[in-house]
Short mmCIF file of the C-alpha atoms (twelve columns), coordinates in Angstrom:
data_MODEL
# 
_entry.id   MODEL 
# 
loop_
_atom_site.group_PDB 
_atom_site.id 
_atom_site.type_symbol 
_atom_site.label_atom_id 
_atom_site.label_alt_id 
_atom_site.label_comp_id 
_atom_site.label_asym_id 
_atom_site.label_seq_id 
_atom_site.Cartn_x 
_atom_site.Cartn_y 
_atom_site.Cartn_z 
_atom_site.pdbx_PDB_model_num 
ATOM 1  C CA . MET A 1  0.000   0.000   0.000  1 
ATOM 2  C CA . LYS A 2  1.407   3.342   -0.945 1 
ATOM 3  C CA . VAL A 3  0.958   6.269   1.429  1 
ATOM 4  C CA . PRO A 4  1.280   9.823   0.186  1 
ATOM 5  C CA . LYS A 5  4.268   11.754  1.568  1 
ATOM 6  C CA . SER A 6  2.055   14.515  2.844  1 
ATOM 7  C CA . PHE A 7  0.085   12.101  5.091  1 
ATOM 8  C CA . LYS A 8  0.361   12.891  8.808  1 
ATOM 9  C CA . SER A 9  -1.178  11.143  11.769 1 
ATOM 10 C CA . ILE A 10 -1.589  12.618  15.212 1 
ATOM 11 C CA . SER A 11 -2.151  10.336  18.161 1 
ATOM 12 C CA . ASN A 12 -3.121  11.631  21.575 1 
ATOM 13 C CA . ALA A 13 -2.491  8.264   23.213 1 
ATOM 14 C CA . LYS A 14 0.081   7.829   25.974 1 
ATOM 15 C CA . PRO A 15 3.493   6.542   24.866 1 
ATOM 16 C CA . SER A 16 3.036   3.593   27.249 1 
ATOM 17 C CA . VAL A 17 0.361   2.232   24.899 1 
ATOM 18 C CA . TYR A 18 2.956   1.723   22.181 1 
ATOM 19 C CA . LYS A 19 5.778   0.657   24.506 1 
ATOM 20 C CA . TYR A 20 7.237   -2.843  24.188 1 
ATOM 21 C CA . PRO A 21 6.271   -5.161  27.039 1 
ATOM 22 C CA . GLU A 22 8.917   -5.697  29.717 1 
ATOM 23 C CA . MET A 23 10.972  -8.879  29.602 1 
ATOM 24 C CA . LEU A 24 9.961   -11.588 32.026 1 
ATOM 25 C CA . LYS A 25 12.251  -12.066 34.978 1 
ATOM 26 C CA . SER A 26 13.209  -15.641 35.779 1 
ATOM 27 C CA . ASP A 27 13.282  -16.603 39.448 1 
ATOM 28 C CA . ASP A 28 16.178  -19.043 39.635 1 
ATOM 29 C CA . ASN A 29 16.558  -18.468 43.355 1 
ATOM 30 C CA . LYS A 30 13.133  -19.842 44.220 1 
ATOM 31 C CA . LYS A 31 13.089  -23.148 46.025 1 
ATOM 32 C CA . LYS A 32 10.888  -25.844 44.618 1 
ATOM 33 C CA . GLU A 33 8.298   -27.003 47.097 1 
ATOM 34 C CA . LYS A 34 7.642   -30.657 47.580 1 
ATOM 35 C CA . VAL A 35 4.152   -31.602 46.510 1 
ATOM 36 C CA . THR A 36 2.204   -34.374 48.170 1 
ATOM 37 C CA . VAL A 37 1.682   -37.212 45.747 1 
ATOM 38 C CA . ALA A 38 -1.746  -38.722 45.352 1 
ATOM 39 C CA . VAL A 39 -1.925  -42.492 45.650 1 
ATOM 40 C CA . LEU A 40 -4.243  -43.827 42.994 1 
ATOM 41 C CA . SER A 41 -6.448  -46.845 43.613 1 
ATOM 42 C CA . THR A 42 -4.925  -48.616 40.607 1 
ATOM 43 C CA . THR A 43 -1.463  -48.120 42.089 1 
ATOM 44 C CA . SER A 44 -2.470  -49.615 45.421 1 
ATOM 45 C CA . LYS A 45 -4.137  -52.563 43.668 1 
ATOM 46 C CA . ALA A 46 -1.021  -53.208 41.590 1 
ATOM 47 C CA . GLN A 47 1.152   -53.068 44.700 1 
ATOM 48 C CA . ALA A 48 -1.197  -55.469 46.507 1 
ATOM 49 C CA . ARG A 49 -0.957  -57.918 43.590 1 
ATOM 50 C CA . LYS A 50 2.821   -57.625 43.608 1 
ATOM 51 C CA . ASN A 51 2.920   -58.235 47.365 1 
ATOM 52 C CA . ARG A 52 0.676   -61.305 47.046 1 
ATOM 53 C CA . LYS A 53 2.989   -62.764 44.401 1 
ATOM 54 C CA . GLU A 54 6.020   -62.110 46.601 1 
ATOM 55 C CA . GLY A 55 4.287   -63.669 49.606 1 
ATOM 56 C CA . LYS A 56 4.190   -60.583 51.801 1 
ATOM 57 C CA . ASN A 57 1.490   -60.052 54.389 1 
ATOM 58 C CA . PRO A 58 -1.507  -58.478 52.606 1 
ATOM 59 C CA . ASP A 59 -2.645  -56.698 55.795 1 
ATOM 60 C CA . GLU A 60 0.443   -54.477 55.847 1 
ATOM 61 C CA . PRO A 61 0.100   -51.574 53.393 1 
ATOM 62 C CA . ALA A 62 2.990   -51.139 50.966 1 
ATOM 63 C CA . THR A 63 2.863   -47.369 51.299 1 
ATOM 64 C CA . PRO A 64 2.415   -45.548 54.592 1 
ATOM 65 C CA . VAL A 65 -1.130  -44.383 55.167 1 
ATOM 66 C CA . VAL A 66 -1.397  -40.754 56.228 1 
ATOM 67 C CA . LYS A 67 -4.334  -39.957 58.471 1 
ATOM 68 C CA . ASP A 68 -5.983  -36.612 58.277 1 
ATOM 69 C CA . THR A 69 -5.701  -35.427 61.878 1 
ATOM 70 C CA . GLU A 70 -8.066  -32.531 61.356 1 
ATOM 71 C CA . MET A 71 -10.800 -34.874 60.206 1 
ATOM 72 C CA . ALA A 72 -10.204 -37.135 63.210 1 
ATOM 73 C CA . ASP A 73 -10.401 -34.146 65.563 1 
ATOM 74 C CA . GLU A 74 -13.695 -33.018 64.035 1 
ATOM 75 C CA . THR A 75 -15.281 -36.446 64.419 1 
ATOM 76 C CA . ASP A 76 -14.124 -36.585 68.054 1 
ATOM 77 C CA . LYS A 77 -15.711 -33.179 68.690 1 
ATOM 78 C CA . LYS A 78 -18.988 -34.276 67.103 1 
ATOM 79 C CA . GLU A 79 -19.063 -37.441 69.231 1 
ATOM 80 C CA . ASP A 80 -18.380 -35.415 72.381 1 
ATOM 81 C CA . ASP A 81 -21.172 -32.989 71.486 1 
ATOM 82 C CA . GLU A 82 -23.615 -35.848 70.899 1 
ATOM 83 C CA . GLU A 83 -22.732 -37.442 74.255 1 
ATOM 84 C CA . ALA A 84 -23.195 -34.107 76.011 1 
ATOM 85 C CA . LYS A 85 -26.644 -33.683 74.453 1 
ATOM 86 C CA . LYS A 86 -27.714 -37.165 75.602 1 
ATOM 87 C CA . GLU A 87 -26.836 -36.375 79.215 1 
# 
């Protein structure tokens, strides 16, 4: 497209509108946090099969089971409240 030499454009916009975006800063100093890994039901079933083949006790879990202490505390509180209401 050819533009005539006498063509002028006036823009009242701020110069920041036409400014290039700033470069992203990489955070190499950040420490990576350890994420809790979800144990899938298929994984536990496969481990149970493997343990049965090896002759290990099926009652002992292959991976440690983590209890949710907050949930246990809440159920204890509910039981205490129910006992108090009965009395």
